[in-house]
C-alpha positions as protocol buffer text, in pm:
chain_id: "A"
residue {
  index: 1
  type: MET
  ca { x: 19986 y: 3234 z: -4900 }
}
residue {
  index: 2
  type: LEU
  ca { x: 20321 y: 3405 z: -4982 }
}
residue {
  index: 3
  type: ALA
  ca { x: 20311 y: 3707 z: -5218 }
}
residue {
  index: 4
  type: SER
  ca { x: 20597 y: 3855 z: -5480 }
}
residue {
  index: 5
  type: LYS
  ca { x: 20746 y: 4130 z: -5295 }
}
residue {
  index: 6
  type: ILE
  ca { x: 21084 y: 4103 z: -5128 }
}
residue {
  index: 7
  type: MET
  ca { x: 21300 y: 4328 z: -4929 }
}
residue {
  index: 8
  type: MET
  ca { x: 21651 y: 4365 z: -5096 }
}
residue {
  index: 9
  type: ASP
  ca { x: 21730 y: 4734 z: -4994 }
}
residue {
  index: 10
  type: SER
  ca { x: 21622 y: 5001 z: -4712 }
}
residue {
  index: 11
  type: GLN
  ca { x: 21294 y: 5050 z: -4894 }
}
residue {
  index: 12
  type: PRO
  ca { x: 21049 y: 4803 z: -5036 }
}
residue {
  index: 13
  type: GLN
  ca { x: 21082 y: 4686 z: -5396 }
}
residue {
  index: 14
  type: ASP
  ca { x: 20819 y: 4531 z: -5593 }
}
residue {
  index: 15
  type: LEU
  ca { x: 20994 y: 4262 z: -5773 }
}
residue {
  index: 16
  type: GLY
  ca { x: 20675 y: 4072 z: -5878 }
}
residue {
  index: 17
  type: SER
  ca { x: 20836 y: 3783 z: -6071 }
}
residue {
  index: 18
  type: PRO
  ca { x: 20707 y: 3419 z: -6006 }
}
residue {
  index: 19
  type: LYS
  ca { x: 21086 y: 3353 z: -5925 }
}
residue {
  index: 20
  type: GLU
  ca { x: 21075 y: 3595 z: -5624 }
}
residue {
  index: 21
  type: LYS
  ca { x: 20735 y: 3436 z: -5527 }
}
residue {
  index: 22
  type: GLU
  ca { x: 20910 y: 3109 z: -5540 }
}
residue {
  index: 23
  type: TYR
  ca { x: 21215 y: 3200 z: -5348 }
}
residue {
  index: 24
  type: GLN
  ca { x: 20981 y: 3281 z: -5083 }
}
residue {
  index: 25
  type: VAL
  ca { x: 20769 y: 2991 z: -5063 }
}
residue {
  index: 26
  type: TYR
  ca { x: 21102 y: 2810 z: -5058 }
}
residue {
  index: 27
  type: LEU
  ca { x: 21257 y: 3009 z: -4763 }
}
residue {
  index: 28
  type: ILE
  ca { x: 20966 y: 2960 z: -4537 }
}
residue {
  index: 29
  type: ASP
  ca { x: 20925 y: 2589 z: -4607 }
}
residue {
  index: 30
  type: LYS
  ca { x: 21320 y: 2540 z: -4531 }
}
residue {
  index: 31
  type: LEU
  ca { x: 21253 y: 2793 z: -4213 }
}
residue {
  index: 32
  type: LEU
  ca { x: 20989 y: 2556 z: -4073 }
}
residue {
  index: 33
  type: GLN
  ca { x: 21193 y: 2262 z: -4159 }
}
residue {
  index: 34
  type: ASN
  ca { x: 21459 y: 2409 z: -3943 }
}
residue {
  index: 35
  type: LEU
  ca { x: 21227 y: 2474 z: -3670 }
}
residue {
  index: 36
  type: TRP
  ca { x: 21104 y: 2134 z: -3664 }
}
residue {
  index: 37
  type: SER
  ca { x: 21457 y: 2001 z: -3617 }
}
residue {
  index: 38
  type: ALA
  ca { x: 21548 y: 2300 z: -3346 }
}
residue {
  index: 39
  type: LEU
  ca { x: 21245 y: 2206 z: -3126 }
}
residue {
  index: 40
  type: GLN
  ca { x: 21367 y: 1847 z: -3083 }
}
residue {
  index: 41
  type: PRO
  ca { x: 21615 y: 1909 z: -2801 }
}
residue {
  index: 42
  type: ALA
  ca { x: 21333 y: 2099 z: -2607 }
}
residue {
  index: 43
  type: LEU
  ca { x: 21065 y: 1837 z: -2680 }
}
residue {
  index: 44
  type: ARG
  ca { x: 21318 y: 1564 z: -2542 }
}
residue {
  index: 45
  type: ASP
  ca { x: 21402 y: 1781 z: -2244 }
}
residue {
  index: 46
  type: ILE
  ca { x: 21035 y: 1827 z: -2139 }
}
residue {
  index: 47
  type: SER
  ca { x: 20940 y: 1502 z: -2198 }
}
residue {
  index: 48
  type: ALA
  ca { x: 21190 y: 1389 z: -1930 }
}
residue {
  index: 49
  type: THR
  ca { x: 21037 y: 1194 z: -1639 }
}
residue {
  index: 50
  type: LYS
  ca { x: 21147 y: 1082 z: -1274 }
}
residue {
  index: 51
  type: PRO
  ca { x: 21170 y: 736 z: -1171 }
}
residue {
  index: 52
  type: ASP
  ca { x: 20829 y: 741 z: -1056 }
}
residue {
  index: 53
  type: GLY
  ca { x: 20707 y: 838 z: -1385 }
}
residue {
  index: 54
  type: THR
  ca { x: 20623 y: 1202 z: -1318 }
}
residue {
  index: 55
  type: PRO
  ca { x: 20749 y: 1488 z: -1522 }
}
residue {
  index: 56
  type: LYS
  ca { x: 21068 y: 1611 z: -1452 }
}
residue {
  index: 57
  type: ALA
  ca { x: 21137 y: 2005 z: -1460 }
}
residue {
  index: 58
  type: SER
  ca { x: 21466 y: 2072 z: -1590 }
}
residue {
  index: 59
  type: ALA
  ca { x: 21656 y: 2385 z: -1497 }
}
residue {
  index: 60
  type: ALA
  ca { x: 21585 y: 2563 z: -1846 }
}
residue {
  index: 61
  type: TYR
  ca { x: 21215 y: 2481 z: -1822 }
}
residue {
  index: 62
  type: THR
  ca { x: 21184 y: 2609 z: -1434 }
}
residue {
  index: 63
  type: THR
  ca { x: 21361 y: 2935 z: -1557 }
}
residue {
  index: 64
  type: PHE
  ca { x: 21108 y: 3021 z: -1770 }
}
residue {
  index: 65
  type: PHE
  ca { x: 20786 y: 2839 z: -1680 }
}
residue {
  index: 66
  type: LYS
  ca { x: 20836 y: 2789 z: -1302 }
}
residue {
  index: 67
  type: ASP
  ca { x: 20566 y: 2549 z: -1240 }
}
residue {
  index: 68
  type: SER
  ca { x: 20624 y: 2200 z: -1326 }
}
residue {
  index: 69
  type: ALA
  ca { x: 20219 y: 2133 z: -1291 }
}
residue {
  index: 70
  type: ASN
  ca { x: 20219 y: 2335 z: -1639 }
}
residue {
  index: 71
  type: ILE
  ca { x: 20461 y: 2069 z: -1848 }
}
residue {
  index: 72
  type: PRO
  ca { x: 20210 y: 1899 z: -2014 }
}
residue {
  index: 73
  type: PHE
  ca { x: 20075 y: 2242 z: -2147 }
}
residue {
  index: 74
  type: VAL
  ca { x: 20396 y: 2366 z: -2288 }
}
residue {
  index: 75
  type: ARG
  ca { x: 20490 y: 2044 z: -2430 }
}
residue {
  index: 76
  type: ASP
  ca { x: 20159 y: 2049 z: -2595 }
}
residue {
  index: 77
  type: LEU
  ca { x: 20200 y: 2398 z: -2735 }
}
residue {
  index: 78
  type: LEU
  ca { x: 20577 y: 2303 z: -2896 }
}
residue {
  index: 79
  type: THR
  ca { x: 20431 y: 1966 z: -3044 }
}
residue {
  index: 80
  type: ASN
  ca { x: 20146 y: 2171 z: -3175 }
}
residue {
  index: 81
  type: ILE
  ca { x: 20423 y: 2436 z: -3356 }
}
residue {
  index: 82
  type: THR
  ca { x: 20598 y: 2147 z: -3481 }
}
residue {
  index: 83
  type: THR
  ca { x: 20273 y: 1995 z: -3651 }
}
residue {
  index: 84
  type: GLY
  ca { x: 20082 y: 2306 z: -3752 }
}
residue {
  index: 85
  type: VAL
  ca { x: 19772 y: 2161 z: -3578 }
}
residue {
  index: 86
  type: SER
  ca { x: 19470 y: 2420 z: -3624 }
}
residue {
  index: 87
  type: MET
  ca { x: 19326 y: 2576 z: -3290 }
}
residue {
  index: 88
  type: LEU
  ca { x: 19040 y: 2720 z: -3502 }
}
residue {
  index: 89
  type: SER
  ca { x: 18711 y: 2572 z: -3650 }
}
residue {
  index: 90
  type: GLY
  ca { x: 18555 y: 2707 z: -3980 }
}
residue {
  index: 91
  type: ASP
  ca { x: 18697 y: 2821 z: -4314 }
}
residue {
  index: 92
  type: PHE
  ca { x: 18946 y: 3064 z: -4361 }
}
residue {
  index: 93
  type: ALA
  ca { x: 19092 y: 3194 z: -4707 }
}
residue {
  index: 94
  type: TYR
  ca { x: 19422 y: 3026 z: -4769 }
}
residue {
  index: 95
  type: SER
  ca { x: 19443 y: 2790 z: -4445 }
}
residue {
  index: 96
  type: VAL
  ca { x: 19374 y: 2438 z: -4408 }
}
residue {
  index: 97
  type: LYS
  ca { x: 19111 y: 2424 z: -4147 }
}
residue {
  index: 98
  type: GLY
  ca { x: 19204 y: 2733 z: -3952 }
}
residue {
  index: 99
  type: SER
  ca { x: 19594 y: 2599 z: -3910 }
}
residue {
  index: 100
  type: PRO
  ca { x: 19845 y: 2893 z: -3908 }
}
residue {
  index: 101
  type: VAL
  ca { x: 19938 y: 3037 z: -4230 }
}
residue {
  index: 102
  type: PHE
  ca { x: 20193 y: 3267 z: -4317 }
}
residue {
  index: 103
  type: TYR
  ca { x: 20100 y: 3597 z: -4553 }
}
residue {
  index: 104
  type: SER
  ca { x: 20342 y: 3823 z: -4699 }
}
residue {
  index: 105
  type: VAL
  ca { x: 20184 y: 4172 z: -4712 }
}
residue {
  index: 106
  type: THR
  ca { x: 20264 y: 4368 z: -5028 }
}
residue {
  index: 107
  type: GLU
  ca { x: 20107 y: 4674 z: -5089 }
}
residue {
  index: 108
  type: HIS
  ca { x: 19913 y: 4975 z: -4950 }
}
residue {
  index: 109
  type: GLY
  ca { x: 19540 y: 4866 z: -4877 }
}
residue {
  index: 110
  type: GLU
  ca { x: 19592 y: 4494 z: -4882 }
}
residue {
  index: 111
  type: ILE
  ca { x: 19552 y: 4415 z: -4519 }
}
residue {
  index: 112
  type: ASN
  ca { x: 19383 y: 4622 z: -4237 }
}
residue {
  index: 113
  type: ALA
  ca { x: 19407 y: 4486 z: -3881 }
}
residue {
  index: 114
  type: ASN
  ca { x: 19312 y: 4587 z: -3540 }
}
residue {
  index: 115
  type: LEU
  ca { x: 19630 y: 4649 z: -3350 }
}
residue {
  index: 116
  type: ASN
  ca { x: 19602 y: 4755 z: -2996 }
}
residue {
  index: 117
  type: GLY
  ca { x: 19245 y: 4844 z: -3056 }
}
residue {
  index: 118
  type: LYS
  ca { x: 19325 y: 5078 z: -3340 }
}
residue {
  index: 119
  type: MET
  ca { x: 19260 y: 4947 z: -3732 }
}
residue {
  index: 120
  type: VAL
  ca { x: 19560 y: 5001 z: -3920 }
}
residue {
  index: 121
  type: ASP
  ca { x: 19679 y: 4935 z: -4282 }
}
residue {
  index: 122
  type: LEU
  ca { x: 19957 y: 4678 z: -4213 }
}
residue {
  index: 123
  type: TRP
  ca { x: 20177 y: 4799 z: -4527 }
}
residue {
  index: 124
  type: ASP
  ca { x: 20170 y: 5137 z: -4363 }
}
residue {
  index: 125
  type: HIS
  ca { x: 20222 y: 5030 z: -4028 }
}
residue {
  index: 126
  type: TYR
  ca { x: 20527 y: 4826 z: -4125 }
}
residue {
  index: 127
  type: LEU
  ca { x: 20690 y: 5102 z: -4333 }
}
residue {
  index: 128
  type: GLN
  ca { x: 20645 y: 5311 z: -4040 }
}
residue {
  index: 129
  type: ASN
  ca { x: 20804 y: 5078 z: -3794 }
}
residue {
  index: 130
  type: PRO
  ca { x: 21095 y: 4888 z: -3977 }
}
residue {
  index: 131
  type: THR
  ca { x: 21191 y: 4704 z: -3664 }
}
residue {
  index: 132
  type: VAL
  ca { x: 20841 y: 4503 z: -3662 }
}
residue {
  index: 133
  type: THR
  ca { x: 20903 y: 4197 z: -3886 }
}
residue {
  index: 134
  type: ALA
  ca { x: 20580 y: 3995 z: -3829 }
}
residue {
  index: 135
  type: SER
  ca { x: 20235 y: 4002 z: -3684 }
}
residue {
  index: 136
  type: GLN
  ca { x: 19990 y: 3730 z: -3556 }
}
residue {
  index: 137
  type: LEU
  ca { x: 19639 y: 3863 z: -3615 }
}
residue {
  index: 138
  type: GLY
  ca { x: 19478 y: 3769 z: -3300 }
}
residue {
  index: 139
  type: LYS
  ca { x: 19204 y: 3500 z: -3329 }
}
residue {
  index: 140
  type: THR
  ca { x: 19267 y: 3437 z: -3696 }
}
residue {
  index: 141
  type: PRO
  ca { x: 19505 y: 3167 z: -3873 }
}
residue {
  index: 142
  type: TYR
  ca { x: 19720 y: 3434 z: -4016 }
}
residue {
  index: 143
  type: ILE
  ca { x: 20060 y: 3550 z: -3954 }
}
residue {
  index: 144
  type: VAL
  ca { x: 20131 y: 3851 z: -4157 }
}
residue {
  index: 145
  type: LEU
  ca { x: 20498 y: 3893 z: -4261 }
}
residue {
  index: 146
  type: SER
  ca { x: 20634 y: 4250 z: -4323 }
}
residue {
  index: 147
  type: PRO
  ca { x: 20834 y: 4370 z: -4602 }
}
residue {
  index: 148
  type: TYR
  ca { x: 21134 y: 4382 z: -4348 }
}
residue {
  index: 149
  type: PHE
  ca { x: 21111 y: 4004 z: -4280 }
}
residue {
  index: 150
  type: TRP
  ca { x: 21260 y: 3982 z: -4631 }
}
residue {
  index: 151
  type: LYS
  ca { x: 21558 y: 4222 z: -4579 }
}
residue {
  index: 152
  type: ALA
  ca { x: 21863 y: 4074 z: -4672 }
}
residue {
  index: 153
  type: ILE
  ca { x: 22097 y: 4285 z: -4476 }
}
residue {
  index: 154
  type: PRO
  ca { x: 22176 y: 4344 z: -4115 }
}
residue {
  index: 155
  type: PRO
  ca { x: 22040 y: 4333 z: -3860 }
}
residue {
  index: 156
  type: PHE
  ca { x: 21917 y: 4017 z: -4006 }
}
residue {
  index: 157
  type: ILE
  ca { x: 22162 y: 3670 z: -4031 }
}
residue {
  index: 158
  type: TYR
  ca { x: 22087 y: 3624 z: -4388 }
}
residue {
  index: 159
  type: GLY
  ca { x: 22140 y: 3261 z: -4510 }
}
residue {
  index: 160
  type: SER
  ca { x: 22235 y: 3081 z: -4192 }
}
residue {
  index: 161
  type: ASN
  ca { x: 22076 y: 2907 z: -3914 }
}
residue {
  index: 162
  type: PRO
  ca { x: 22063 y: 2985 z: -3541 }
}
residue {
  index: 163
  type: PRO
  ca { x: 22265 y: 2789 z: -3300 }
}
residue {
  index: 164
  type: THR
  ca { x: 22075 y: 2503 z: -3125 }
}
residue {
  index: 165
  type: PRO
  ca { x: 22130 y: 2280 z: -2864 }
}
residue {
  index: 166
  type: VAL
  ca { x: 22302 y: 1953 z: -2978 }
}
residue {
  index: 167
  type: GLY
  ca { x: 22223 y: 1650 z: -2740 }
}
residue {
  index: 168
  type: ASP
  ca { x: 22286 y: 1784 z: -2364 }
}
residue {
  index: 169
  type: SER
  ca { x: 22494 y: 2050 z: -2484 }
}
residue {
  index: 170
  type: PRO
  ca { x: 22355 y: 2429 z: -2483 }
}
residue {
  index: 171
  type: ALA
  ca { x: 22357 y: 2626 z: -2798 }
}
residue {
  index: 172
  type: SER
  ca { x: 22663 y: 2866 z: -2843 }
}
residue {
  index: 173
  type: ASN
  ca { x: 22451 y: 3135 z: -2830 }
}
residue {
  index: 174
  type: CYS
  ca { x: 22273 y: 3045 z: -2486 }
}
residue {
  index: 175
  type: LEU
  ca { x: 22217 y: 3325 z: -2212 }
}
residue {
  index: 176
  type: THR
  ca { x: 22486 y: 3361 z: -1988 }
}
residue {
  index: 177
  type: VAL
  ca { x: 22431 y: 3455 z: -1619 }
}
residue {
  index: 178
  type: ASN
  ca { x: 22605 y: 3729 z: -1385 }
}
residue {
  index: 179
  type: ARG
  ca { x: 22621 y: 3556 z: -1062 }
}
residue {
  index: 180
  type: ALA
  ca { x: 22653 y: 3869 z: -851 }
}
residue {
  index: 181
  type: THR
  ca { x: 22305 y: 4003 z: -965 }
}
residue {
  index: 182
  type: ASN
  ca { x: 22154 y: 3660 z: -1044 }
}
residue {
  index: 183
  type: GLN
  ca { x: 22055 y: 3818 z: -1383 }
}
residue {
  index: 184
  type: PHE
  ca { x: 22113 y: 3715 z: -1753 }
}
residue {
  index: 185
  type: ARG
  ca { x: 22391 y: 3935 z: -1920 }
}
residue {
  index: 186
  type: LEU
  ca { x: 22217 y: 4196 z: -2151 }
}
residue {
  index: 187
  type: ASN
  ca { x: 22526 y: 4360 z: -2230 }
}
residue {
  index: 188
  type: ASP
  ca { x: 22717 y: 4095 z: -2388 }
}
residue {
  index: 189
  type: ALA
  ca { x: 22685 y: 4104 z: -2753 }
}
residue {
  index: 190
  type: GLN
  ca { x: 22735 y: 3751 z: -2813 }
}
residue {
  index: 191
  type: HIS
  ca { x: 22493 y: 3624 z: -2551 }
}
residue {
  index: 192
  type: TRP
  ca { x: 22237 y: 3892 z: -2429 }
}
residue {
  index: 193
  type: GLY
  ca { x: 21970 y: 3669 z: -2602 }
}
residue {
  index: 194
  type: GLY
  ca { x: 21799 y: 3957 z: -2832 }
}
residue {
  index: 195
  type: ASN
  ca { x: 22016 y: 3823 z: -3114 }
}
residue {
  index: 196
  type: LEU
  ca { x: 21753 y: 3556 z: -3124 }
}
residue {
  index: 197
  type: ILE
  ca { x: 21505 y: 3777 z: -3307 }
}
residue {
  index: 198
  type: GLN
  ca { x: 21756 y: 3833 z: -3577 }
}
residue {
  index: 199
  type: TYR
  ca { x: 21698 y: 3487 z: -3713 }
}
residue {
  index: 200
  type: ARG
  ca { x: 21411 y: 3436 z: -3937 }
}
residue {
  index: 201
  type: MET
  ca { x: 21339 y: 3086 z: -3792 }
}
residue {
  index: 202
  type: TRP
  ca { x: 21304 y: 3212 z: -3429 }
}
residue {
  index: 203
  type: ILE
  ca { x: 21057 y: 3514 z: -3561 }
}
residue {
  index: 204
  type: LEU
  ca { x: 20838 y: 3232 z: -3709 }
}
residue {
  index: 205
  type: MET
  ca { x: 20853 y: 3041 z: -3380 }
}
residue {
  index: 206
  type: GLU
  ca { x: 20770 y: 3360 z: -3198 }
}
residue {
  index: 207
  type: GLU
  ca { x: 20470 y: 3437 z: -3430 }
}
residue {
  index: 208
  type: LEU
  ca { x: 20322 y: 3066 z: -3407 }
}
residue {
  index: 209
  type: ALA
  ca { x: 20353 y: 3075 z: -3014 }
}
residue {
  index: 210
  type: HIS
  ca { x: 20109 y: 3389 z: -3041 }
}
residue {
  index: 211
  type: TYR
  ca { x: 19881 y: 3200 z: -3231 }
}
residue {
  index: 212
  type: TYR
  ca { x: 19866 y: 2902 z: -3009 }
}
residue {
  index: 213
  type: THR
  ca { x: 19865 y: 3113 z: -2675 }
}
residue {
  index: 214
  type: THR
  ca { x: 19607 y: 3338 z: -2788 }
}
residue {
  index: 215
  type: LEU
  ca { x: 19371 y: 3051 z: -2911 }
}
residue {
  index: 216
  type: SER
  ca { x: 19470 y: 2807 z: -2600 }
}
residue {
  index: 217
  type: ARG
  ca { x: 19492 y: 3092 z: -2303 }
}
residue {
  index: 218
  type: GLY
  ca { x: 19252 y: 3385 z: -2460 }
}
residue {
  index: 219
  type: LYS
  ca { x: 19557 y: 3606 z: -2445 }
}
residue {
  index: 220
  type: THR
  ca { x: 19909 y: 3672 z: -2549 }
}
residue {
  index: 221
  type: ASN
  ca { x: 20186 y: 3860 z: -2416 }
}
residue {
  index: 222
  type: ASP
  ca { x: 20494 y: 4021 z: -2577 }
}
residue {
  index: 223
  type: VAL
  ca { x: 20804 y: 4049 z: -2353 }
}
residue {
  index: 224
  type: GLN
  ca { x: 21142 y: 4119 z: -2522 }
}
residue {
  index: 225
  type: SER
  ca { x: 21363 y: 4104 z: -2226 }
}
residue {
  index: 226
  type: ALA
  ca { x: 21496 y: 3763 z: -2072 }
}
residue {
  index: 227
  type: ASN
  ca { x: 21546 y: 3911 z: -1733 }
}
residue {
  index: 228
  type: THR
  ca { x: 21180 y: 4041 z: -1761 }
}
residue {
  index: 229
  type: LEU
  ca { x: 21075 y: 3691 z: -1863 }
}
residue {
  index: 230
  type: LEU
  ca { x: 21238 y: 3557 z: -1539 }
}
residue {
  index: 231
  type: ARG
  ca { x: 21019 y: 3783 z: -1323 }
}
residue {
  index: 232
  type: LEU
  ca { x: 20689 y: 3662 z: -1467 }
}
residue {
  index: 233
  type: SER
  ca { x: 20464 y: 3454 z: -1282 }
}
residue {
  index: 234
  type: ALA
  ca { x: 20397 y: 3111 z: -1399 }
}
residue {
  index: 235
  type: LYS
  ca { x: 20050 y: 3205 z: -1552 }
}
residue {
  index: 236
  type: ASP
  ca { x: 20185 y: 3502 z: -1732 }
}
residue {
  index: 237
  type: SER
  ca { x: 20490 y: 3302 z: -1895 }
}
residue {
  index: 238
  type: LEU
  ca { x: 20233 y: 3040 z: -2040 }
}
residue {
  index: 239
  type: GLU
  ca { x: 20081 y: 3339 z: -2226 }
}
residue {
  index: 240
  type: THR
  ca { x: 20393 y: 3490 z: -2328 }
}
residue {
  index: 241
  type: ALA
  ca { x: 20534 y: 3379 z: -2696 }
}
residue {
  index: 242
  type: GLN
  ca { x: 20908 y: 3459 z: -2620 }
}
residue {
  index: 243
  type: ALA
  ca { x: 20902 y: 3219 z: -2333 }
}
residue {
  index: 244
  type: TYR
  ca { x: 20859 y: 2944 z: -2554 }
}
residue {
  index: 245
  type: MET
  ca { x: 21137 y: 3078 z: -2782 }
}
residue {
  index: 246
  type: TYR
  ca { x: 21393 y: 3158 z: -2532 }
}
residue {
  index: 247
  type: TYR
  ca { x: 21316 y: 2803 z: -2391 }
}
residue {
  index: 248
  type: ALA
  ca { x: 21398 y: 2593 z: -2699 }
}
residue {
  index: 249
  type: ALA
  ca { x: 21652 y: 2814 z: -2798 }
}
């Protein structure tokens, strides 16, 4: 379900028209189509095999997930994102058998959720935290979009798609490495990696990864820095939504 408020300026404004609601539905549908296409190179990469038929771990995979024994799990999770398969049973409003659903919060008192052990009004939470653009609500199918998700001015890249790998060539915004420190460059405006979250498509992927890691692993982590991801154990990487986003991007 997508509601009819959209961010056009620095403060939320209720435009309320069917046209705006249709625009939001159209945009999410388009972003999910783009995400399906963007994930195909990663799925090809993780489906590669050695001559003996065993999984072949690429450098990109090993960077973020370490252990080749986890290739089937990562491949299945990425595949699930492309299909929206449900990890839940039972009935949920607006959701098809528990599959992920996006909900755009539109007003005070509309959705209360438990964040870090505290019940909060999500509308108020988002207004107080304008850098938070979406929240996946634990063991539910709901991914709630903040009014700031719809913001049509920087820092979001409006009306454009993020660079993605083409064939065997990396995306133009791939992370670059400082060989002296063996770390990703985080002070390079073009390549530090944090710009991925400026793209709505990758925001949707991150939240979908939260849904699937929560329901398949029992927990989910948030790690924004690519260098912090590098230091995670193989187990922790599987439970970290951004590891899947960085790998795919």
